[in-house]
Each structure stands twice: as structure tokens, then as C-alpha cells.
N, C-alpha and C positions, 0 to 999 in steps of 0.2 A: 836475643840475649844481650847484644851490644846495647840496644836501646834501654833495656832494663838496668844494666850497669851504669849507664849514663845518668839515668834518673836517680839511682841510689847515690852516686857521687855528688849530686846537686844538693844533698842535705849535709848538715853538720856531722862531724865525726861521731858524736854521741849517737845520732839517729842511725847512721850506718852500722855502728857496732851493735846497737840493739836489734837490728834486723838480722844480722849474722848470728847474734846470740840466740834469737828465737829459733832459727833454723837448727842450730846445734842442740838446743834444749829438746826440741821435738825429735831430732835424730836419735839422741841418747834415750829418750823416754820410750819411743815407739820401737826402738831396737830391742827393748827388754819386755815391756808390758804385754804385748800380744802372746808371748810364750810363757808367761809366768804361771798361768793356770795349769798348763800341761806339765810344767816342772813340779808344781806342788802336788798334783794328783798322780803323776807318773813316777818321777824320780824319787820323790819323798813319800809317795803312797798315802797322802792325806785324804781323809773322807771329803766328799763333796761339800758338806756344810762347812767344813773347816776352810776349804779353798774359798768358798763364798765369803766367809768371815774375814779372811786376810785381805781379799780384794775389796770388800765393803769398807773395811777400816781405812784403807787408803782413800777411797772416794769420800767417806764421811769426814776424815780429818782435813781434806782439801776444801770441800764445799763448806764445811762448818766453820772454817777458820779464815775464809776469804776476807770477811769484814775486819777481823783483827789484823790480818796482814796488811790490808789497805790503810787502816788507821796508823799502824806502826810506820808505814812508808811516809805518810803525811807528817808524822811527828818527828821521826828520826832521819828521814831522807830516803830517796829512792835507791841510791847505790848500796847502802848497807843492807837493805832487804834483798836486793838482787844477789849480792854476794852471799848472804846468809842462806838464801834458798838453794843456791848452787852447792855450797858446802854441805848442807844438810842432805841434799839428794845424793851427793857423792857417798856419804856415809851410809845412807839407806840402801842404795843399789849394791854397794859392796857387801853389806850385811846380808841382803837377800840371797846372794850367791854363796855365802860362806857358812850359814847356820842352818839347822834343821829343827830346832825346838820351836814350839808354837809361840811361846812368849817372845822370843827374839824375832820371829817372823812378823808378829803383830807390831812390835816396836819399829822394825824396819819399814813396814808398810805405812804405819802412821807417819814416820819421818818423811817418806817420799811424798805423801799427801800434803803435809804441812809445808814442805819446801815449795810446792806449787802455789800454796796460799800466800807465801811470803813474796815470791818474785813476780807472779802474774799481774796483780794490780800495780805494782811498782813499775814494771816494764811499760805497761800501757800508759800510765800517767806520765812517766818520763818522756815517752815518745810523743804524747800529745803536747807536752810543754815545749819541747825543743823543736818540734815541727812547726809550731806557731800557726799561721794562717794556712799552711799547707797540710793540715792534719788529715783531711780526707785522702789526699794522694798518698801521704805517708802510710796510712793504715792499709791502703790498697797494696802497696809494696810489702808491707809487713805481712799481709795475708799470703802473698806469693812465697815468702821465705817460710812462713808457718806451714803451708801445705807441702812445700818441698821436703821439709823434715819429716812430715807424716808419710810421704810417699817413699822416701829412701830408707827410713828407719827400719821398717819391717823386713825389707830386702837384706839389709846388713845383718839384722838379727837372725834371719833364716840361715845365713851362711855360718855365723858364729855359733848358733845353737846346734847346728849340725855337727860341730866339734864337741861342744859341751856348754850347757846353759851357764855354768859358772864362768866360763870365758866371756859369755855375753854380758853377765853382770859386772865383771871386772872391767871390761872395755867401756861399758856405759858409765861406770863410776869414774874411770880415767878421763872420759870426755868431760864430765862435770867438774872433775878436779882441775883439768886444764882451763875450763871455762871460768872457774873461780879465780884462778891466777890472772887470766886476761882481764876480768872485771876489776880486780884490785889494781892492776897496773895501768890499764888503758882507758877504763870508763871514767869520764870526768865526774868529780864529786859535785852533785847538784843537790845541796841540802834542801832548803826551801827558800823561796824569796822572802824578803823582809816582812811583807804583809802577812804571808801565811804563817811565818814563825810567830808573829805577834798574835795572830788569831789562835794558834795552838797554845800559846802561853796563857791567853785570856780565858779560853773555854776548856772545860773538862771534857773527857772522852764521852761521857754520858750525855753532856749537853750537845756535843757535836752529833752524836747518833740521833738524839731527839730532833735536832734540826733537819737531818736528812730524812727521817721518817715523816716529818711534817711537809716535805717537798712533794706535794701531791702529783704534779706533772711527771716527776722522775719515777715515782712508784707506779703510776698508770702506764708509763712507757715500758717500764721493766716487765709489768704483767703482760702487756700486749706482745712483747718480744719473746715470751716464753715459748710460744708456739713455733717460732723459727728454729729454736734449738731442739725441740722435740722432733720436728720434721727432718732437720739435717742429720740427726742421730740415726734415722732409719737406714742410712747407708750401712750402719753396723748391725742393725737389728732386723727389721722386717724385709728389707731387700735381699740380704743373703739367705734368709729363711725361705723366701719365695723361690729363689733360684734353686735351692736344694730340694724344696718340695716337689718341683717339677723335674729338675735335672738330676736329682740324686746326690749322694755324698761321694761319688767317685771322682775321677780325674776331671771330668767335664764340669761338675759342680764346683770343684776347687778353682779351676781356671776361670770359670765365669764370675765367681766372687772376686777373684783377683782383678778381673777386668773392671768391675764396679769401682774398686778403690783407685785403679789407675785412671779411669775416666774422670772421676771426681777430682783427683789431685792434679793431673796434667791439664785439664781444662782451666783450672784456676791459675796455674803457673803461666799458661800461655795467654789467657784472656783477661785476667783481673784488671790490669792497668788500663787496657783499652775500654773495658766495660765501664770502669769508674770515670774515665775522661768523657765518654759518650753521655753518661747519665748526668754528670755535673754540668755539662754544657746545656742540658735540656730541662732538668728538673730541679726543684727545690729539694732539700734533704728529706722532708716529710713525704713528698711525692715519690722519691726514689725508694724509700722504705716501704711504702704501700705496694709499689710494683714488685719489689723483691719478694715480699711475703706472698703476693698473689701468684707469682711464678712458682714459689715453693709449694703452694697448695695445688696448683695445676700439674705439678710434677707427677702426681699419682694417677692422673687421668689415663695414661697409657696402660697402667696395671689394671685400672677399672675396666677399660675397653677390652683388655685381654681376657677378662673373666667371661666374656660373651662368646669367646672362640672355643670350639670343641678341642679338648686336649688330645693330641695324637698319641697313639700307643707307644711309639718309639721313633727313632730316626731323626733326620734333620729338622722336620717340622716341630718335634718336641723340643729339640735344642734351641731353636729360634724362639719359641714361645717362652722357654725358661730364661733365656738370656737377654733378648732385645728389650722387652718392656722394663725390666728392672734397670738395665743400663741406660735407657733413655730417661728414666726417672732420676737416676743418679746424676746425669748430665744436667737436667733441669734444676735439680736441687743445688748443684754447684753454681749454675747461672744465677739463680735467685739469691744465693749467698754472696756472690760477687757483686750483685746490685746493691744489696742491703748493708753488708758488713762495714765498709768504710764510713758510711753515713750514720750507722748505728753507733760506732765508737765516737764519732764527732758529736752526735746528739747528746750523749752522756756528759761530755765536757760542757756543752752549752747549757744543759739543764741544771748543772750544779754551779753555774756562774763562774766556772774556772777556779773553784775553791774546794779544797778537800777532794781532789779528783781521784786519788787512789782509793780513798774510803768509799766513794761512790761506785767505783769499778768493783771494789770488793763486795759490797752489798748486792750490786747487780749480778755478779757471778753467783752469789749464794742463791738469790731468787731464781735465776735461770737453772741452776743445778738442782734445786728442789723440784722445779717444774719438769726437768728431764727425767728425774726418778719417777715421779708420778705418771708422766706421759708414757714412759716405757712400760710401767705396770699396766696401764690402760690399753696400750697397743698390744701387749702380750695377751691380755684378756680378750681383746677383739679378735686376734688371730685364732685363739683357741675356740672362741664362740663361733667364728666363721666356719671352721672345720667341722665342729660338732653339728652345726645347723645346716651344713651344706650351702653356705652363703659366702663364697669366696670374695664377693665384692665389698663386704662389710668393712674391713679395715681400710680399704682404699677410699671408700666414701667418707669414713670418719676422718682420715688424715686430710683429705681434700677440703672438707668442711672446716677443719681446724685452721688450715692455712688461710682460707678465704675470710674466716671470722676474724683472725688476727689482722688481716689486711684492712678489713672494715673498721676495726678498732683503731688502727693507726691512722686511717683516713679521718676518723672523728677527732682524734687528738690534733692532727695537722690542721683540719678545717677550723677548729676552735682556738687555734693559736697556742696550744699547750706544748708544742715541740720547739717553740722559740726560746731564746735565752731569756732568763728572768731579768726584769728591769730593776736596777738598783734603786733603793729608796733614797730620796734626797736627804742630805745631811742638814741638820738645823744650822742656821746662820748665827754666828756669835756676834752679839752687839754690845 
């Protein structure tokens, strides 16, 4: 921990604050969101489709507005979008705890999603700009704070929700209100550098978007990385379902699922900076990305092998079979993410030529978000088909193939030089 703090202190104050901000953002978000569905269906007695609608509106408003949020950050500055996102989420979370009408719930859900679309691209672009040549290491530290918030948020939310879900909402809103004040007072205003302001004045938004859509290496990279997000999301989808399929929905199943999340978060907190330093000393960014995706794909091999083992009727053998393969898969997914994530964030900056960085991050998030939605639908279909056909290996084969296919795609992009920074065109000489 001391070494981690030393690394954080070696960066500018703005970078330090952005890392702490991300921890706090995730703490407040994951304090509330895992328990929202139970509140809507239980306390408020809403139908299942209404609960799905409220949650879906939040996801849609965030994924659908990432590009707009990134564009606004590049045009108006990073700090205003970060502050606006925090203020909007304060209002949204407070409203979720105080209202019970469908219209108000939908508006609050949309506000919380839009908030994420405003500050997420801005935070990453700001971090990339102020970290400079140390971007890879900065994003490694950023991921540590990110995962720490995800790990501690649900624990705090469990305690608060045990009192009353409205208390959870108000505490989460208070965290974002405090965070808003801290941004206003402490985060340095970093509007845009002179060159980017001039570019923004010269080009319309549509012209900028057309330019980004014409950036073929960036779009190919975004498409290749979709698989990484589909795979890492399985910690929340297929792995818990597999634990509960074998271990049941009782106390054991609940504890085993909690272990999945703990292993994923703690391994990142303890190992991210070491893994990044080791990879940076040995691999080019493209090579690290290929290895990270390959590890993510191979993470499902333990589950694939476990399908060949006869399922015990009960006892310790059943518990081990239900818990160990998914836990090992969660660990390998975390390791693969640790390898890839800092280089992934750095590659986006390089592929955009360090221009309109927030807009590129926004489009990248939208592309990957759409991919996650489609990937989860297909994964759910594979799980259902596997059970109906008596082929438990089917989903794990599919996910392994997806990871290895994405690794091959990244290898192709790296080998053909498409992951390198674009070369600026020479300017004509005036005579």
C-alpha cells in the first residue's frame, strides 16, 4: 500500500484527484445500483417489465450519450463535464430514493445514466492529457482505484440498505454532492490547449464525427476489443449463474458469488501495477493487448474442463465443483484485464493522434456498450441452449473462442502496424 501511495504522489495533483474521484464515483454508484432492482420490485411492488424498463433506461441513456458527452468535453473542457456529471448524478440518486411514480423513476434513471456519459470520457481524457508519457502507468493506478470502489461499494450499500434503501440513495447522493464541491474547488480547470480550441472552432461537430468514423484503425481496434468487455462482464452473468446452478441459491451460493467479486477486485488492487510494469518492460502495447485477450479467453477453460467431471450429489465435492472453476475463471479474467486495460486506454490516445481524445473515448464506450448488450443476449441464449440440449460445455467453448478470436484480430492489427500512432501529414511549404 505504501508503494501504491508513493506512485500516486509522483503524479500531478490533477491526476491524483482524478484517481480518488473515480474511487468515490464507483463507491457511490455500486453502493446503490446492485440493490435498486430489489427496491423497485419489493418495496415499490413494480412489475418485472417495469423494473427492466427503469434499469434499461439508465443503461441506454449512458451508452447512447457517451459520444455526445465526449464531444462536449472536447469543446467545453473536461472539468465542466466532470462537475456536471457529478451534480446530475446527485439529483438522480436522491430522486430514486424519494419518488415512487414511474415517470419520476424513469427521469431519475435517465439522469444517472447521462451523468456517466458526461464524466466518464472527460475523466479518461483529462487523465491521459496530464499523465503525459506516463499514461500506461497512470491508467494502471486508475484501474486500482476503479476496482476498489467496485469492491467496497456493495459492502457499504448492504449495510445501509439493511436500514432503508432510501438511506442508501441519500448517502450515495451526498457522496456525489461532496464530490461536486471538491471538483469545483480543487480540480484545476483544464479547458483545452490552444491547438485543440482552434480545431474545435474550425470544425463542426458533424465534421469531427465524420473524421472519427473515417479513422479505420480506431474503428477496427474498437471492434476487436468488444470481446474483452463481453468476457469480463461474465463475472456478473454466466459465472454467478454457474455457481448457483450447481451450488443452489442458499447461503453457499451467495457466499461463493461474493467470493467471485472479491477475487476479481482484490487481485486487481494487489497486482495491477506490478503486472503493468512487468508487461511494459517486455512487450510492445499491441503484444500486451494480444496476451491480455488470450488470457481472458483461456479463463473459461477451467469451466470447460469441469463439465467433464461427474457432478456429485451433495457434500464438499459438489461445493468445490460449484465454486473453484468459476473462481479460477474470475481470477484469470482479472489478470487478462490487468494486462490489457492500461495499454488499451493508451492505444486509444495514440490512434486518435492525441486529438479529440474525449470524443474518441465516448465513441469507443458506445461501441463496446452495444457489444456488451449483444454479447450478453448471445451468452444467455447459449446458457439456455446448453441446458436444453444437455451440453454444459457449449457456453464455455463459445466464450473461449470469442477471446482467442479477438486476440487473433488484435495480433493482425499489431502486425500490420494499425495500432501505431498515425503519422501527421506534412504541411505545405510557403514560398
